[in-house]
N, CA, C and O atoms as a Tinker XYZ file with bonds, in Angstrom:
   408  protein
     1  N     13.580000   29.618000    6.692000    73     2
     2  CA    14.347000   29.274000    7.875000    64     1     3
     3  C     13.387000   28.841000    8.979000    63     2     4     5
     4  O     12.418000   29.534000    9.288000    81     3
     5  N     13.673000   27.697000    9.556000    73     3     6
     6  CA    12.890000   27.240000   10.685000    64     5     7
     7  C     11.596000   26.510000   10.317000    63     6     8     9
     8  O     10.908000   26.015000   11.210000    81     7
     9  N     11.246000   26.429000    9.039000    73     7    10
    10  CA    10.028000   25.747000    8.618000    64     9    11
    11  C     10.377000   24.333000    8.159000    63    10    12    13
    12  O     11.437000   24.107000    7.576000    81    11
    13  N      9.485000   23.390000    8.423000    73    11    14
    14  CA     9.656000   22.050000    7.883000    64    13    15
    15  C      9.428000   22.048000    6.385000    63    14    16    17
    16  O     10.160000   21.407000    5.631000    81    15
    17  N      8.399000   22.778000    5.965000    73    15    18
    18  CA     8.049000   22.905000    4.551000    64    17    19
    19  C      7.646000   24.350000    4.307000    63    18    20    21
    20  O      6.889000   24.921000    5.091000    81    19
    21  N      8.137000   24.942000    3.240000    73    19    22
    22  CA     7.767000   26.308000    2.887000    64    21    23
    23  C      6.302000   26.321000    2.451000    63    22    24    25
    24  O      5.936000   25.648000    1.487000    81    23
    25  N      5.470000   27.076000    3.150000    73    23    26
    26  CA     4.049000   27.116000    2.846000    64    25    27
    27  C      3.762000   27.583000    1.425000    63    26    28    29
    28  O      2.706000   27.264000    0.877000    81    27
    29  N      4.666000   28.321000    0.826000    73    27    30
    30  CA     4.491000   28.764000   -0.554000    64    29    31
    31  C      4.436000   27.598000   -1.529000    63    30    32    33
    32  O      3.846000   27.704000   -2.604000    81    31
    33  N      5.059000   26.476000   -1.147000    73    31    34
    34  CA     5.044000   25.288000   -2.005000    64    33    35
    35  C      3.685000   24.601000   -2.022000    63    34    36    37
    36  O      3.412000   23.811000   -2.927000    81    35
    37  N      2.833000   24.878000   -1.054000    73    35    38
    38  CA     1.571000   24.159000   -0.935000    64    37    39
    39  C      0.554000   24.513000   -2.015000    63    38    40    41
    40  O     -0.454000   23.819000   -2.146000    81    39
    41  N      0.784000   25.556000   -2.782000    73    39    42
    42  CA    -0.177000   25.905000   -3.837000    64    41    43
    43  C     -0.303000   24.764000   -4.847000    63    42    44    45
    44  O     -1.382000   24.539000   -5.395000    81    43
    45  N      0.779000   24.053000   -5.092000    73    43    46
    46  CA     0.727000   22.906000   -6.002000    64    45    47
    47  C     -0.162000   21.795000   -5.415000    63    46    48    49
    48  O     -0.940000   21.170000   -6.135000    81    47
    49  N     -0.038000   21.563000   -4.119000    73    47    50
    50  CA    -0.904000   20.576000   -3.466000    64    49    51
    51  C     -2.359000   21.010000   -3.499000    63    50    52    53
    52  O     -3.246000   20.191000   -3.735000    81    51
    53  N     -2.610000   22.286000   -3.265000    73    51    54
    54  CA    -3.987000   22.782000   -3.301000    64    53    55
    55  C     -4.602000   22.537000   -4.674000    63    54    56    57
    56  O     -5.761000   22.132000   -4.775000    81    55
    57  N     -3.835000   22.780000   -5.722000    73    55    58
    58  CA    -4.324000   22.528000   -7.079000    64    57    59
    59  C     -4.687000   21.062000   -7.250000    63    58    60    61
    60  O     -5.733000   20.746000   -7.816000    81    59
    61  N     -3.837000   20.164000   -6.768000    73    59    62
    62  CA    -4.112000   18.730000   -6.863000    64    61    63
    63  C     -5.389000   18.372000   -6.101000    63    62    64    65
    64  O     -6.247000   17.660000   -6.622000    81    63
    65  N     -5.514000   18.869000   -4.857000    73    63    66
    66  CA    -6.717000   18.604000   -4.065000    64    65    67
    67  C     -7.966000   19.135000   -4.771000    63    66    68    69
    68  O     -8.988000   18.452000   -4.827000    81    67
    69  N     -7.880000   20.333000   -5.300000    73    67    70
    70  CA    -9.029000   20.912000   -6.009000    64    69    71
    71  C     -9.426000   20.052000   -7.209000    63    70    72    73
    72  O    -10.612000   19.820000   -7.442000    81    71
    73  N     -8.444000   19.584000   -7.962000    73    71    74
    74  CA    -8.745000   18.764000   -9.140000    64    73    75
    75  C     -9.443000   17.462000   -8.766000    63    74    76    77
    76  O    -10.313000   16.985000   -9.494000    81    75
    77  N     -9.062000   16.899000   -7.644000    73    75    78
    78  CA    -9.653000   15.622000   -7.236000    64    77    79
    79  C    -10.935000   15.756000   -6.423000    63    78    80    81
    80  O    -11.827000   14.916000   -6.542000    81    79
    81  N    -11.043000   16.802000   -5.595000    73    79    82
    82  CA   -12.094000   16.803000   -4.587000    64    81    83
    83  C    -13.022000   18.021000   -4.576000    63    82    84    85
    84  O    -14.037000   17.986000   -3.881000    81    83
    85  N    -12.729000   19.072000   -5.298000    73    83    86
    86  CA   -13.562000   20.270000   -5.240000    64    85    87
    87  C    -14.696000   20.170000   -6.260000    63    86    88    89
    88  O    -14.462000   20.241000   -7.467000    81    87
    89  N    -15.906000   20.009000   -5.777000    73    87    90
    90  CA   -17.098000   19.905000   -6.632000    64    89    91
    91  C    -16.981000   18.749000   -7.625000    63    90    92    93
    92  O    -17.334000   18.884000   -8.797000    81    91
    93  N    -16.484000   17.619000   -7.141000    73    91    94
    94  CA   -16.363000   16.439000   -7.980000    64    93    95
    95  C    -17.254000   15.323000   -7.441000    63    94    96    97
    96  O    -17.713000   15.368000   -6.300000    81    95
    97  N    -17.483000   14.342000   -8.273000    73    95    98
    98  CA   -18.205000   13.139000   -7.883000    64    97    99
    99  C    -17.214000   11.990000   -7.879000    63    98   100   101
   100  O    -16.588000   11.697000   -8.897000    81    99
   101  N    -17.073000   11.337000   -6.726000    73    99   102
   102  CA   -16.161000   10.206000   -6.596000    64   101   103
   103  C    -16.960000    8.910000   -6.608000    63   102   104   105
   104  O    -17.978000    8.790000   -5.928000    81   103
   105  N    -16.487000    7.944000   -7.388000    73   103   106
   106  CA   -17.112000    6.624000   -7.372000    64   105   107
   107  C    -16.031000    5.553000   -7.335000    63   106   108   109
   108  O    -14.880000    5.791000   -7.699000    81   107
   109  N    -16.432000    4.365000   -6.883000    73   107   110
   110  CA   -15.551000    3.199000   -6.944000    64   109   111
   111  C    -15.388000    2.764000   -8.395000    63   110   112   113
   112  O    -16.302000    2.913000   -9.206000    81   111
   113  N    -14.223000    2.229000   -8.708000    73   111   114
   114  CA   -13.975000    1.732000  -10.062000    64   113   115
   115  C    -14.966000    0.647000  -10.451000    63   114   116   117
   116  O    -15.301000    0.506000  -11.628000    81   115
   117  N    -15.439000   -0.120000   -9.476000    73   115   118
   118  CA   -16.374000   -1.208000   -9.775000    64   117   119
   119  C    -17.840000   -0.836000   -9.521000    63   118   120   121
   120  O    -18.688000   -1.715000   -9.374000    81   119
   121  N    -18.131000    0.456000   -9.470000    73   119   122
   122  CA   -19.516000    0.887000   -9.236000    64   121   123
   123  C    -20.430000    0.306000  -10.321000    63   122   124   125
   124  O    -20.129000    0.425000  -11.509000    81   123
   125  N    -21.536000   -0.319000   -9.923000    73   123   126
   126  CA   -22.419000   -0.919000  -10.927000    64   125   127
   127  C    -23.060000    0.109000  -11.866000    63   126   128   129
   128  O    -23.537000   -0.257000  -12.940000    81   127
   129  N    -23.078000    1.370000  -11.482000    73   127   130
   130  CA   -23.636000    2.428000  -12.334000    64   129   131
   131  C    -22.550000    3.282000  -12.985000    63   130   132   133
   132  O    -22.807000    4.413000  -13.398000    81   131
   133  N    -21.343000    2.741000  -13.075000    73   131   134
   134  CA   -20.219000    3.504000  -13.618000    64   133   135
   135  C    -20.523000    4.074000  -15.004000    63   134   136   137
   136  O    -20.197000    5.231000  -15.271000    81   135
   137  N    -21.130000    3.301000  -15.879000    73   135   138
   138  CA   -21.432000    3.777000  -17.236000    64   137   139
   139  C    -22.339000    5.002000  -17.187000    63   138   140   141
   140  O    -22.154000    5.941000  -17.961000    81   139
   141  N    -23.312000    4.998000  -16.287000    73   139   142
   142  CA   -24.198000    6.154000  -16.139000    64   141   143
   143  C    -23.407000    7.378000  -15.679000    63   142   144   145
   144  O    -23.574000    8.467000  -16.228000    81   143
   145  N    -22.543000    7.203000  -14.670000    73   143   146
   146  CA   -21.723000    8.321000  -14.198000    64   145   147
   147  C    -20.815000    8.843000  -15.309000    63   146   148   149
   148  O    -20.630000   10.053000  -15.442000    81   147
   149  N    -20.253000    7.945000  -16.099000    73   147   150
   150  CA   -19.387000    8.373000  -17.200000    64   149   151
   151  C    -20.177000    9.150000  -18.252000    63   150   152   153
   152  O    -19.660000   10.097000  -18.844000    81   151
   153  N    -21.417000    8.754000  -18.483000    73   151   154
   154  CA   -22.279000    9.497000  -19.412000    64   153   155
   155  C    -22.567000   10.891000  -18.857000    63   154   156   157
   156  O    -22.509000   11.878000  -19.590000    81   155
   157  N    -22.876000   10.969000  -17.569000    73   155   158
   158  CA   -23.129000   12.271000  -16.941000    64   157   159
   159  C    -21.898000   13.162000  -17.008000    63   158   160   161
   160  O    -22.008000   14.373000  -17.200000    81   159
   161  N    -20.733000   12.561000  -16.849000    73   159   162
   162  CA   -19.480000   13.312000  -16.941000    64   161   163
   163  C    -19.264000   13.813000  -18.375000    63   162   164   165
   164  O    -18.910000   14.972000  -18.590000    81   163
   165  N    -19.480000   12.934000  -19.338000    73   163   166
   166  CA   -19.309000   13.314000  -20.746000    64   165   167
   167  C    -20.247000   14.449000  -21.125000    63   166   168   169
   168  O    -19.909000   15.293000  -21.956000    81   167
   169  N    -21.435000   14.468000  -20.511000    73   167   170
   170  CA   -22.409000   15.528000  -20.782000    64   169   171
   171  C    -22.171000   16.771000  -19.920000    63   170   172   173
   172  O    -22.947000   17.726000  -19.971000    81   171
   173  N    -21.078000   16.751000  -19.118000    73   171   174
   174  CA   -20.684000   17.867000  -18.251000    64   173   175
   175  C    -21.721000   18.184000  -17.172000    63   174   176   177
   176  O    -21.865000   19.331000  -16.747000    81   175
   177  N    -22.436000   17.148000  -16.741000    73   175   178
   178  CA   -23.388000   17.292000  -15.645000    64   177   179
   179  C    -22.683000   17.098000  -14.306000    63   178   180   181
   180  O    -23.029000   17.741000  -13.315000    81   179
   181  N    -21.697000   16.212000  -14.284000    73   179   182
   182  CA   -20.868000   16.014000  -13.099000    64   181   183
   183  C    -19.411000   16.040000  -13.522000    63   182   184   185
   184  O    -19.089000   15.879000  -14.699000    81   183
   185  N    -18.534000   16.247000  -12.546000    73   183   186
   186  CA   -17.091000   16.192000  -12.763000    64   185   187
   187  C    -16.612000   14.918000  -12.058000    63   186   188   189
   188  O    -16.379000   14.924000  -10.849000    81   187
   189  N    -16.469000   13.851000  -12.803000    73   187   190
   190  CA   -16.277000   12.510000  -12.267000    64   189   191
   191  C    -14.819000   12.201000  -11.968000    63   190   192   193
   192  O    -13.917000   12.539000  -12.734000    81   191
   193  N    -14.615000   11.541000  -10.819000    73   191   194
   194  CA   -13.327000   10.977000  -10.449000    64   193   195
   195  C    -13.574000    9.532000  -10.051000    63   194   196   197
   196  O    -14.505000    9.240000   -9.302000    81   195
   197  N    -12.747000    8.635000  -10.548000    73   195   198
   198  CA   -12.898000    7.211000  -10.274000    64   197   199
   199  C    -11.679000    6.734000   -9.487000    63   198   200   201
   200  O    -10.537000    6.899000   -9.915000    81   199
   201  N    -11.951000    6.145000   -8.336000    73   199   202
   202  CA   -10.907000    5.589000   -7.484000    64   201   203
   203  C    -11.157000    4.097000   -7.288000    63   202   204   205
   204  O    -12.281000    3.632000   -7.475000    81   203
   205  N    -10.134000    3.349000   -6.919000    73   203   206
   206  CA   -10.373000    1.935000   -6.639000    64   205   207
   207  C    -11.431000    1.733000   -5.552000    63   206   208   209
   208  O    -12.242000    0.811000   -5.634000    81   207
   209  N    -11.418000    2.593000   -4.539000    73   207   210
   210  CA   -12.364000    2.492000   -3.434000    64   209   211
   211  C    -12.491000    3.875000   -2.810000    63   210   212   213
   212  O    -11.482000    4.483000   -2.453000    81   211
   213  N    -13.703000    4.380000   -2.674000    73   211   214
   214  CA   -13.901000    5.736000   -2.156000    64   213   215
   215  C    -14.295000    5.772000   -0.686000    63   214   216   217
   216  O    -14.785000    6.795000   -0.209000    81   215
   217  N    -14.091000    4.680000    0.039000    73   215   218
   218  CA   -14.310000    4.758000    1.482000    64   217   219
   219  C    -13.369000    5.826000    2.038000    63   218   220   221
   220  O    -12.360000    6.145000    1.408000    81   219
   221  N    -13.675000    6.365000    3.176000    73   219   222
   222  CA   -12.818000    7.399000    3.754000    64   221   223
   223  C    -11.421000    6.852000    4.045000    63   222   224   225
   224  O    -10.433000    7.564000    3.866000    81   223
   225  N    -11.326000    5.599000    4.491000    73   223   226
   226  CA   -10.011000    5.006000    4.758000    64   225   227
   227  C     -9.190000    4.889000    3.477000    63   226   228   229
   228  O     -8.005000    5.223000    3.469000    81   227
   229  N     -9.806000    4.419000    2.401000    73   227   230
   230  CA    -9.062000    4.256000    1.143000    64   229   231
   231  C     -8.796000    5.600000    0.481000    63   230   232   233
   232  O     -7.786000    5.753000   -0.206000    81   231
   233  N     -9.675000    6.578000    0.671000    73   231   234
   234  CA    -9.406000    7.919000    0.147000    64   233   235
   235  C     -8.226000    8.538000    0.882000    63   234   236   237
   236  O     -7.394000    9.206000    0.269000    81   235
   237  N     -8.150000    8.321000    2.193000    73   235   238
   238  CA    -6.998000    8.804000    2.968000    64   237   239
   239  C     -5.709000    8.160000    2.460000    63   238   240   241
   240  O     -4.677000    8.824000    2.369000    81   239
   241  N     -5.765000    6.874000    2.132000    73   239   242
   242  CA    -4.593000    6.191000    1.581000    64   241   243
   243  C     -4.219000    6.777000    0.216000    63   242   244   245
   244  O     -3.039000    6.982000   -0.066000    81   243
   245  N     -5.212000    7.045000   -0.627000    73   243   246
   246  CA    -4.976000    7.660000   -1.935000    64   245   247
   247  C     -4.270000    9.003000   -1.778000    63   246   248   249
   248  O     -3.315000    9.292000   -2.500000    81   247
   249  N     -4.733000    9.818000   -0.844000    73   247   250
   250  CA    -4.110000   11.122000   -0.593000    64   249   251
   251  C     -2.681000   10.920000   -0.092000    63   250   252   253
   252  O     -1.761000   11.599000   -0.549000    81   251
   253  N     -2.493000    9.995000    0.838000    73   251   254
   254  CA    -1.157000    9.719000    1.356000    64   253   255
   255  C     -0.199000    9.354000    0.222000    63   254   256   257
   256  O      0.925000    9.852000    0.173000    81   255
   257  N     -0.641000    8.491000   -0.681000    73   255   258
   258  CA     0.222000    8.010000   -1.761000    64   257   259
   259  C      0.672000    9.130000   -2.700000    63   258   260   261
   260  O      1.681000    8.989000   -3.391000    81   259
   261  N     -0.064000   10.231000   -2.729000    73   259   262
   262  CA     0.371000   11.381000   -3.525000    64   261   263
   263  C      1.184000   12.361000   -2.683000    63   262   264   265
   264  O      2.251000   12.813000   -3.099000    81   263
   265  N      0.674000   12.683000   -1.501000    73   263   266
   266  CA     1.260000   13.769000   -0.715000    64   265   267
   267  C      2.600000   13.379000   -0.090000    63   266   268   269
   268  O      3.523000   14.193000   -0.077000    81   267
   269  N      2.728000   12.168000    0.423000    73   267   270
   270  CA     3.987000   11.798000    1.077000    64   269   271
   271  C      5.178000   11.885000    0.115000    63   270   272   273
   272  O      6.169000   12.529000    0.460000    81   271
   273  N      5.132000   11.273000   -1.067000    73   271   274
   274  CA     6.272000   11.435000   -1.985000    64   273   275
   275  C      6.495000   12.897000   -2.398000    63   274   276   277
   276  O      7.632000   13.326000   -2.592000    81   275
   277  N      5.409000   13.647000   -2.529000    73   275   278
   278  CA     5.519000   15.067000   -2.891000    64   277   279
   279  C      6.300000   15.823000   -1.816000    63   278   280   281
   280  O      7.231000   16.568000   -2.122000    81   279
   281  N      5.911000   15.623000   -0.546000    73   279   282
   282  CA     6.587000   16.295000    0.583000    64   281   283
   283  C      8.041000   15.838000    0.684000    63   282   284   285
   284  O      8.945000   16.657000    0.848000    81   283
   285  N      8.257000   14.537000    0.586000    73   283   286
   286  CA     9.636000   14.022000    0.676000    64   285   287
   287  C     10.515000   14.612000   -0.417000    63   286   288   289
   288  O     11.664000   14.975000   -0.166000    81   287
   289  N      9.986000   14.707000   -1.614000    73   287   290
   290  CA    10.751000   15.250000   -2.731000    64   289   291
   291  C     11.092000   16.714000   -2.575000    63   290   292   293
   292  O     12.166000   17.150000   -2.990000    81   291
   293  N     10.189000   17.484000   -1.979000    73   291   294
   294  CA    10.420000   18.926000   -1.803000    64   293   295
   295  C     11.356000   19.231000   -0.646000    63   294   296   297
   296  O     11.871000   20.345000   -0.543000    81   295
   297  N     11.585000   18.246000    0.233000    73   295   298
   298  CA    12.360000   18.510000    1.450000    64   297   299
   299  C     13.604000   17.637000    1.564000    63   298   300   301
   300  O     14.173000   17.521000    2.649000    81   299
   301  N     14.033000   17.026000    0.471000    73   299   302
   302  CA    15.181000   16.107000    0.520000    64   301   303
   303  C     15.016000   15.068000    1.626000    63   302   304   305
   304  O     15.967000   14.749000    2.340000    81   303
   305  N     13.790000   14.544000    1.757000    73   303   306
   306  CA    13.471000   13.487000    2.716000    64   305   307
   307  C     13.473000   13.949000    4.172000    63   306   308   309
   308  O     13.392000   13.113000    5.072000    81   307
   309  N     13.563000   15.261000    4.433000    73   307   310
   310  CA    13.552000   15.754000    5.817000    64   309   311
   311  C     12.175000   15.665000    6.449000    63   310   312   313
   312  O     12.048000   15.491000    7.661000    81   311
   313  N     11.133000   15.786000    5.614000    73   311   314
   314  CA     9.761000   15.798000    6.117000    64   313   315
   315  C      9.016000   14.645000    5.465000    63   314   316   317
   316  O      9.123000   14.408000    4.262000    81   315
   317  N      8.256000   13.930000    6.297000    73   315   318
   318  CA     7.450000   12.812000    5.811000    64   317   319
   319  C      6.030000   12.965000    6.336000    63   318   320   321
   320  O      5.797000   13.644000    7.336000    81   319
   321  N      5.097000   12.339000    5.664000    73   319   322
   322  CA     3.714000   12.309000    6.138000    64   321   323
   323  C      3.535000   11.004000    6.902000    63   322   324   325
   324  O      3.839000    9.927000    6.388000    81   323
   325  N      3.045000   11.106000    8.123000    73   323   326
   326  CA     2.838000    9.918000    8.941000    64   325   327
   327  C      1.393000    9.457000    8.945000    63   326   328   329
   328  O      1.112000    8.271000    9.119000    81   327
   329  N      0.469000   10.404000    8.750000    73   327   330
   330  CA    -0.944000   10.061000    8.856000    64   329   331
   331  C     -1.776000   11.020000    8.023000    63   330   332   333
   332  O     -1.480000   12.212000    7.942000    81   331
   333  N     -2.815000   10.487000    7.406000    73   331   334
   334  CA    -3.783000   11.308000    6.679000    64   333   335
   335  C     -5.164000   10.968000    7.221000    63   334   336   337
   336  O     -5.510000    9.797000    7.376000    81   335
   337  N     -5.940000   11.989000    7.503000    73   335   338
   338  CA    -7.335000   11.797000    7.901000    64   337   339
   339  C     -8.223000   12.516000    6.901000    63   338   340   341
   340  O     -8.010000   13.690000    6.599000    81   339
   341  N     -9.210000   11.811000    6.393000    73   339   342
   342  CA   -10.191000   12.399000    5.481000    64   341   343
   343  C    -11.544000   12.386000    6.169000    63   342   344   345
   344  O    -11.898000   11.422000    6.847000    81   343
   345  N    -12.297000   13.465000    5.988000    73   343   346
   346  CA   -13.619000   13.586000    6.597000    64   345   347
   347  C    -14.656000   13.825000    5.521000    63   346   348   349
   348  O    -14.504000   14.694000    4.663000    81   347
   349  N    -15.707000   13.039000    5.587000    73   347   350
   350  CA   -16.847000   13.230000    4.707000    64   349   351
   351  C    -17.826000   14.218000    5.344000    63   350   352   353
   352  O    -18.448000   15.031000    4.660000    81   351
   353  N    -17.943000   14.128000    6.656000    73   351   354
   354  CA   -18.784000   15.022000    7.456000    64   353   355
   355  C    -18.348000   14.873000    8.908000    63   354   356   357
   356  O    -17.320000   14.253000    9.182000    81   355
   357  N    -19.111000   15.432000    9.839000    73   355   358
   358  CA   -18.722000   15.364000   11.253000    64   357   359
   359  C    -18.774000   13.952000   11.828000    63   358   360   361
   360  O    -18.154000   13.683000   12.857000    81   359
   361  N    -19.499000   13.055000   11.182000    73   359   362
   362  CA   -19.667000   11.710000   11.720000    64   361   363
   363  C    -18.877000   10.643000   10.976000    63   362   364   365
   364  O    -18.750000    9.523000   11.472000    81   363
   365  N    -18.345000   10.956000    9.806000    73   363   366
   366  CA   -17.690000    9.939000    8.993000    64   365   367
   367  C    -16.293000   10.405000    8.596000    63   366   368   369
   368  O    -16.127000   11.378000    7.860000    81   367
   369  N    -15.295000    9.687000    9.102000    73   367   370
   370  CA   -13.909000   10.007000    8.782000    64   369   371
   371  C    -13.133000    8.705000    8.663000    63   370   372   373
   372  O    -13.565000    7.664000    9.158000    81   371
   373  N    -11.999000    8.774000    8.011000    73   371   374
   374  CA   -11.111000    7.625000    7.902000    64   373   375
   375  C     -9.678000    8.086000    7.970000    63   374   376   377
   376  O     -9.343000    9.188000    7.535000    81   375
   377  N     -8.829000    7.231000    8.523000    73   375   378
   378  CA    -7.411000    7.560000    8.655000    64   377   379
   379  C     -6.560000    6.518000    7.955000    63   378   380   381
   380  O     -6.923000    5.347000    7.848000    81   379
   381  N     -5.424000    6.985000    7.485000    73   379   382
   382  CA    -4.418000    6.077000    6.944000    64   381   383
   383  C     -3.105000    6.411000    7.629000    63   382   384   385
   384  O     -2.669000    7.563000    7.638000    81   383
   385  N     -2.481000    5.395000    8.200000    73   383   386
   386  CA    -1.176000    5.560000    8.842000    64   385   387
   387  C     -0.092000    5.061000    7.903000    63   386   388   389
   388  O     -0.244000    4.018000    7.267000    81   387
   389  N      1.004000    5.806000    7.818000    73   387   390
   390  CA     2.129000    5.391000    6.990000    64   389   391
   391  C      2.591000    4.008000    7.433000    63   390   392   393
   392  O      2.569000    3.705000    8.626000    81   391
   393  N      3.010000    3.165000    6.490000    73   391   394
   394  CA     3.452000    1.828000    6.858000    64   393   395
   395  C      4.588000    1.839000    7.900000    63   394   396   397
   396  O      4.696000    0.924000    8.717000    81   395
   397  N      5.422000    2.872000    7.862000    73   395   398
   398  CA     6.526000    2.955000    8.823000    64   397   399
   399  C      6.229000    3.916000    9.979000    63   398   400   401
   400  O      7.143000    4.426000   10.626000    81   399
   401  N      4.931000    4.155000   10.227000    73   399   402
   402  CA     4.520000    5.046000   11.321000    64   401   403
   403  C      5.004000    4.459000   12.643000    63   402   404   405
   404  O      4.811000    3.274000   12.912000    81   403
   405  N      5.634000    5.298000   13.467000    73   403   406
   406  CA     6.154000    4.781000   14.756000    64   405   407
   407  C      5.044000    4.323000   15.696000    63   406   408
   408  O      5.323000    3.869000   16.806000    81   407
């Protein structure tokens, strides 16, 4: 009662975030050393994730594309994500605004 989203539902999101971003190596799909990273992953030296583009702006968009439909589905469209900000460190961040952001 009174919550936009039940916080108990967020454990599923945490699992998704952990799978993609916790102690993982992110590379662009077109990385010139992709074969090397894939070999390191196969040898269990790194936990590789490949995205079309790993800039902070495109990573924020990637997160938005998963989280917004997830939130909308859990709330019968009552709650939407308007913006995602991803931070690599204190100096490097990127934002993605929903296409229908006011």
